C-alpha positions, 0 to 999 in steps of 0.5 A: 551595425550588422552581425558580419561587421562584429564577427570580422572585427572581434577576432581582429581586435583580439589579435591586436591586443595579443600583439601589443601585450607581447610587445609590451612585455618584451620591452619591459624585459629589454628595459635597462635598469634605473641606474643606466637610464640617465646616461641612455637618455643623455646619449639619446638627447645628444644623438638627437641634438647632433642630428638636428645640428646636422640637419640645420647646417644641411638645409642652410647649405641647400637654401643659400649655397654656403661656402666652406668658410661660411659653413665653418662659421655657421656650425658653432652658431647652429650648435650654440643655438640647438644646445640653448633651445634644448636648455630653454625647455619650452620657455616661449620668451627665451626661445624667441630671444634665441631665434632672434639671436640666431637669425642675427648671427647667421645673417652676419655671415651671409652675403646680401644675396644669400640673405635674400634667398634665406628670407624667401625660403623662410616665407615660402615655408611659412606659406606652405605651413599656413596652407597646410593648416588651412587645409586641415582646418577645412577638413575638420570643419566639413562634414563627412561626405559619406552618407549614413547607412540605415538598416 
């Protein structure tokens, strides 16, 4: 490490520390009272759940081309699934059961062609995730390509 590096790094670190302290103090001042906190958290959770529900319906429409009638049937299934997932709070066995039930309920309203499209879409997504994980593991396992500098 050389002196130029430290002369550049120190003011940058001080600036970052000042900015983060300012942001932290402004957030503390804007924080709601503890009495209002549960309702704010509930509203935030509800908004997040609504966004998830909407995204799931949109994804399903894009994947298989739902009809209007199928959308009306899928909406309560999706709503129940998202609500039940949030209630499960990380219980893996319950989450697995919920997923199986959700898949079964959705397949019941789809045509055989749509079921095939959905299965293909799920398989493609799984392959994409596997490839991303493999690439990430490979990048962690390989040593850095940049040579070390010596002074």
